[in-house]
Structure formats: C-alpha cells, structure tokens
N, C-alpha and C positions, 0 to 999 in steps of 0.2 A: 504494500500500500504506500503510495507516494505522499499522500496527505493524511495526517492523523485526524480522522473524523471525530475523535473524542475531544479535540481541541475546542475551546470555547469560542466557536466561530459564530459571530452575529452580524457579519458584514459580507455582502456579495458584490463582486464586480462582474458586469456582463459586457463583453466586448462586441460591438457592432462595427466591423471594419470598413464598411462600404462608404464611399464618398462620391459626390457628383464630379469632383475635380480634386487634384492633389496640390496643395500649397507648396511652393518652392522651398519653404523653410521647414517643412514637416518631416521629422525623423521617425514617426510612429508607424506601427503596423496598420496601414491604411491602404485601401484598394479603390482606385478610380476605374470606371468603365467595366465593372464586374457585376453589374446589376442582375444578369441572368442567373447568377449563383445564389441570389438572396434566399430563395425558398429552400434550396438544398442545404445552405449554411445554417439556416434557422433550425432545420431538423437535427443537424449534428449538434448545434449549440444546446438545444433543449434536451437532447439525449444525454449530453454531459451533465446538465443540471439534474436530470432524473437520476442518473447513476449516483451522483453525490447524495441526493436526497434519500435514496434507498439505503445507502451505506450508513447514513446517520441513525437509522432505526427509530427515530422519533422526530416529531415536528419541532423545529427549533424556532425561537423568536428571533426576528431580524431587527437590528437597530438601524442598519443602513443598507440600501441597495443603490448601486450606481451603474447607470448605462453610459459607457464611454465609447470613444471611437478613435478613428473613423468619424462618421456622422450619424449618431443614433436617431436623429430626427428624420432620417430617411427609412427607418424601420417600417415596412408596410403595416398598415393599421391591423389587418386581420392576423398577421403573424405576431405582432406585439401583444395583441389580445390573447393569443394562444400562449405566449410566454408567461403572461401574468396568471393565466389559468394553471399552468404547470407549477409555477412558484407557489401558488396557493395550495396545491396538493401536498407539498412537502414542507412548507414553512409557514409560520405565523407572521403577519405584519399588519400594522394598523395605522391610524392617523398619526401616531407618534413616531413611526418609522420614517426616517429621512429617505425619500426615494427621488434620486436625481436623474435627470435626462439632459445630456449635452445636446445643444441645438445650434445649428448654423442658420443665420438669417438667410432668407431666400429659399429655404427648403420646407417651409411650413405651409401646408395646404389648409383651406377653410375647413373648420370643424375639428381639426386635430387637437387644438388646445383644450377644447371641452372633453374630447375623448381621453386625452392624457390625464386630465384631472379626474375623470370618472374611474380610470384604471388604478388610481392611487398615487400617481406621480405628484409630488408636492414641492419639488424644487427644480428650477430650470437653470442651467448653466449655458449662457449665450455667448458664442464666440464673436465678439464685436471686432476686436483687434485694432481697427482704425475706421474713421469715417471718410477717408480720402479714397474715392473710387479708383483713381488712377494708380495710386500706390499699391492698392490691393490687386488690381488687374496685372500689374507688372510682376507680382508675386504669385500669380495664377490663383488668387483667391477671388472667385467670381461672384462675390456678393456686392451689393450697393448700399450706400448709406440709407437709401429709401427703404430697403429691406429691413434694416435695423430699426428705423423709426416706426415702420408698420408693426413689427413684432413687439417692440417696447410699448406701443400704444395698446395692443390687444392683450398681451400676456398678463398684466396685473389684474385683469378681470377674473382670471382663473387661478392665479398663483400669487401667494403672499411672499414667497421666498424665491427671489430671482437674483442670480449672480451673473456678472458680465466679465469676460476676459478681454484684456487689452495688452498690447505688446509695446514696450518702450524700446526705442532704438531702431525702428523700421526705417530702411533707406527711403529717403524722399519726404519724410515727415519733418516739418520744421518745428522749432521750439514753440512758436506761436500756435501752430496747429495742434500740437500735443496738449498745450494748456487749454485750448478751446475744447478739445475732446473731453478732458476731465471736467471742465465747467459744464458741459452737456450732461455727462454721466451723473453728477451729483444731483441733478434736477430730476432724474428718472426715478420711477417707483421701484427701486431695487434695494436689496439688503446686503449685497456682498460684491466686492471687486477683487478679481485676481489680476495682478499687474506683474507681468513677466518681462524680464529683460531679454531681448532677442539673443538667442544662441544660434550660432552657425555651425551646424553639424556636417562633418566631412562627407556624408553620403547623399547630401541634398543638392538640388540644382542651384540653390542660393550660394552654397559654398563655391561651386565651380564658377559662378558668375562673379563672385567677389575676387577669387584668385585671378581670373582673367581680366579683372578691372572693368567688367561690364556694369558692375554695381559698386557703389561707394557707400560705406557705412558711416554713420555719425561717429565723431571721435569719442573715445572713452570718457574723457572729462565732461563732455556735454551730456552723455548718458547718465553719468554719476550725479551730476548736478540736478538733472531732471528727476532722477529717482528720489533724491532727498526733498526736492520741491514738491513732488507728487505725494510723498508720504505725509508731509505737513499739510498740504492742501486737503487731502482726504480726511485727515484727522479733524481739521477745522469744520468739515461738513458731516461729522458723525460716523465716519468709517474708521474704527480702531484697528490698528495693525496688530495681528496676533501671530503672524508668521511672515517670513521674509517677503513673500509675494502675495499675502492674503490680508484683506481688510474687510471688516464686517461691522454692521450696526449691532447694537447690543443684543446678545443671545442668538445671532444668526451666523456664527462661525460654522464652517463646513464640518459636520460630525464625521462624515466619511473620510475626508482627508486627515482629520485629527486622529482617526484610528490608525492610519499609516504612520503618522509621526510618533504615535505612542507605541508602535510596534506590537499592536494587537493582531490576533489571527484574522485572516480574511481568505475567502476562496474566490478565485477568478475563473471565469468560463469564457471559452471562445478562442479565436485565433490569437496566439501570442500572449494570452492572458497569464498573469503571474499570481501566485498564491503564497501564503505564509502561514504556517500552523504554530508558530512560536519557536520551532526548532529547525524546520526545513523550509527552504525557498524552492519553489517549483515554477517552471515556465512551460506553457503549452507550445506546440508546434507553430511556427510562424509561416510555413508554406501552406497556402490555402488547400491545394489538392491533397497534400499529405495529411492535413488535419481532417478534411472531409472523409478521406478513405479510411483513416484509422478509426474514426467514430462509426462509420457505416459498417465496418467489418468487426466492430466490437473489440478492437485491440488498442484502445487509447493508451498512448505512452507519451509522457512529457519529454521535451528535448533537453531539459535541464532540471536536475535535482541536486540540491546542495544542503548538507547539514552545516549549520552555522557554527563556526569555531568561537571560542572565547574572544579571540582577537577581532573577529568580524562583529561579534556582539558589541564590543567596545566601539568599533568604527561606526556602526550604525547608530548607537546611542548618542555618540558625540555629534555626528552629522545631523541626525534628525532632531536631537534635543536642542542644538544651537539654532536650528531654523525657527524654533518657536520663541516668541518674545518672552514667554514664561521661563525659558531656559531649562537647564538640566542640573541635577545634583552631582557634585564630584564623587560622592560616596557611591552613587548608583553606577556611574560609568566606569569606575575603577575597581568595582567589587571583585571581578573575576580576573584581574590582572596579577601578574607576579610582582613581587616587591621591586625587582629591577625595572620592570615595565612602568610601574607607578612612578618611580623616581625620574625616569626619562620623560614621561609625559608631564609630570609636575614641573620640571624645569622649562619645558616648552610653554606650558600654560603661564608660568610666572613671567616669561619673556613677553608673551602676548598681552598680559595684564599691564606690564610696564609700558608697552607701546600704546595702551589705551584702546586696544581692539576687542578685548574681553573684559567684562566686569565680574568680580567675584564678591558675593556678600553672604556670609555665614554658610559657605559651601555651595551656594547656588551660582552657577556659571551662566552668563548671558552675553550675547554679542553687544558690544558698545555701538553707538551710532556709527562710528567710523568703520566698524567691522561688518556692517550689514551687507555692503556692496561687494566685499571681498571674502565672503563666507567660504567659497570654494578653496581659496588659497589658505585660509585659516585651518580648514579641515585637513588639507594636505600637510600642513606643518605639524598637526597633531596626530598624524598617522604613526603607527608603531614601526 
C-alpha cells in the first residue's frame, strides 16, 4: 500500500488537467487541446477516488476539498455532478467543509455558478493575473479583462468566499498598471488575494523567450519594491498577510493551503497529483495515456514514493513554517536533528538573525520584513 489509509486524512485534492490554452509561464501538469479525453479521464479519476474510499473502510469527514488544475472550471457539468455523487458515497462533507474550485475567466458558461453552488462548492479561486489584455495575449493566456469583470460581477451572488490570483512581475506591466490593478481588486467583493511573484521555469516557453531576449522582465529591484508596496496596500484595505503570497480578510484564510503548510495528511487524485500521509510522499503518473491505462487495467502505480527522512522533515518544517507569518518553533524543527546538526543550523540561524532577515522571540522563528522576498535563499542557507 503506497498511502496509509489509516492516516488522519481530511483533505482531498482533485486534479483536472485540461485547459483551453496553455500559458507560456505555466510549469504545471496541464493539457491544452485534449478535450476529447475528458470523459475517459473522468472515469479513471473517479475510479481512483472509489478505490481510496473503499480502502478507508469507513466514511470519513472532509475538512477541505480542492479542485485544481489545469482549468477545473472546464469540468463538464454532468461529469462534475457525477464526481460529487461518488465523493458523497465514500465521504462526509457539509456546509462547513471548504470546497474550492479554481476558475479561469472566460471559461464560465451561464448557469454554472448556480450549479456549482448547489453541488456544495463554496469557495472560488479566480485566476485574474492581470487586466492588461495585450500582456496576457503575449503570454498565451487568452482571457480578457471583460471576462474578469463579468465573473466578478456575477460570482458574489452565489459565493461569499472568493479568492483572486495575481502575478507580480509580468513582462509588459508597468508600475502604474500594477497599482491600478490592486486598486481595482480591493473594491471587488472578494475575501482573499494570492499574489505570486513571477517565476520563470526552464521548461516553459517564457523561459526560452527570455533567454532569446524576445521578452524582457522587470528588474528585480522594481519587483521587490512593488511586492512591499502591495503588501502594505492590501493591509490598508483589510487583507492581512498570513503567508508569503497569501492575504485574507478576517477568518477567510485558505484552510486547504494551510493544511499543506502545516504538513497534515492529504490525498491527491488524478494526473500528476501528489499525496502525503505524514510519513510518505506519493506522486501519480504525469503521462496522460499511462495514467488512463493503469487505472483502466486496475494496476494503479504511482511514479514516485518516498519515505521522508528526519533531514527532509526538518527541511520541510523550516521551509513551510517560515512561509507562514505565524512562523515556526525552533524546538519543533530541531527535534529530530542530531546534536551536531543542531549546532550547525543554530549558527546559520544566528547569522540570519544578525542580518535582520529572521526574527526570533522566545523560540519562535519568523521571517523579518527584509526576509520575505528572499525566502528561497534563506531556506537554502538553512539546509543541512
């Protein structure tokens, strides 16, 4: 058994990999122009859910369900209805369960918002990214600002909990445009903002366009300044930062993402989906045909299974813990280290504290303001 079904798993991630287009910056397991496979994939996906439900031997209460992608808002209505029926066979979930659906503007058809609400979806995560149509078009993200305005006008009628994603540092977006975007956002009827700094992954078209100088990125100093300005601006308008990229109105923090950062068990289903039972990390097959055939032939095998070592536990705790504004306790991250390892890490920590990148108070470690934008470098320095 690859995943311990006796683990206290109360969160599910369901991956819908299909997209109407593929953004040039996207590094995820996502498939454009594969719509003919949707029904076949749905059958394999729900078969995987059934198998896990049967292994659990009891109905388990779910605290969070997250439909990620890809573009889950392209999940055909009749198939999504079937998925919820199957989830209901094996799990308990109610109005208190956070059920999130990722949505791309321009993919929502009339009547879908009401259907999603009726199914039990109570949180929408909308990929806004930018309101500059020309910038998005050059990145092959084929939505328009008008699609965003339409969705943000209709969605609050059905959903009280709406998050929007934006990307800071997109090529072609001026400082003035970015500030205008945030000024628009804080006027919307939303509860959460995920603000990501653009990352250029070496497997994406954006990477090759940057390398060949077809695309010029904003300078790092400009992005850093905008990040700090945005953090303050969102705070002034009621969005409290609780994680490096996450800002929420009171009591609207993402419970599903918080589960990841707290290293609690979760089970992922579908193409390339990851799972964690508290001891092992598992990843599903990322090749569509191999995934479909393995499920259809009843021989599901993940492509990656790893039992977490004490050193990896430390690395995950420090990385995930420092992402949260609430921080992480030194006694928690160092518990399973050897005495020599503790001494080495302690020296590194003291150096970062002296540089005012980390704050320590009564054993609680938190990123200082100057450390927020260089978190990856700090984690690298704190590696064993």
